[in-house]
N, C-alpha and C positions, 0 to 999 in steps of 0.2 A: 406515527410514533412506534418506534421499535423498542418497546419496553415489556416483552413477551415475560421475563422472568418477574417483573414487578407487578404487572396484571395477575400472572397466576398467585403471586403471593396475596394480592388483594382479594381476588376471589376466595382463597382459603380463609382470610380474616374475615369476609362477609359470612362466609358457609357455618365457619367455626364460632364466630363472634368474639373471640379473644386472640392477642397476639401469640399468648404462651400456647394455646391449642393449635393455631395456625404454624407455629414454628415446629412442635411435636409432629405434625402431620407432613410438613415438608422437609423435616430432617434437617432444620437450619437452628442457630441461635435466635432468641428473641431480638436481639440488635440488628441482626440481618433483617427480619420482618420488618421493624421499623424504619431501617434506612430505606427498604424498597417502598413502602408506603410515603415517606417523605419526599423520596425521588419522583415518584407518581404526581403528588400533590404539588410539588414545584414546578414540575413541567406544566400543569394543568392552571397554576396559579390559583387554586382554591381547595379547601378540604373534601376528600371524598368519604370521610368518616367523621362522625360525631364520637368522641371518645367520653367513656364516662367509667367510674369505679367498677362497674358491672360488666363492662365490655365495648365492643364498637358496634356502631349502628351505621349504615350508610346515609350519607347525604343524598339530596336530589342528585348531584351531579355524579356521585357514586354509584346510585341506581341506573343512570343513563350509560355510565361508562362500561358497567359490567353486564349490560345487558347483551 
């Protein structure tokens, strides 16, 4: 997998807990963060985050991916 930008984005979402905070840290728009996460999840065929109104939490697959 050569998705380094998407992996970096996923790391920031995991670290920051929200798409908005990750977008600010990375200097990109929230839509870009969402596209990167969607691209990773599509390639893996499973979600890497559990989405809630309070933020994002890693799934078991997400935890393994970001190790």
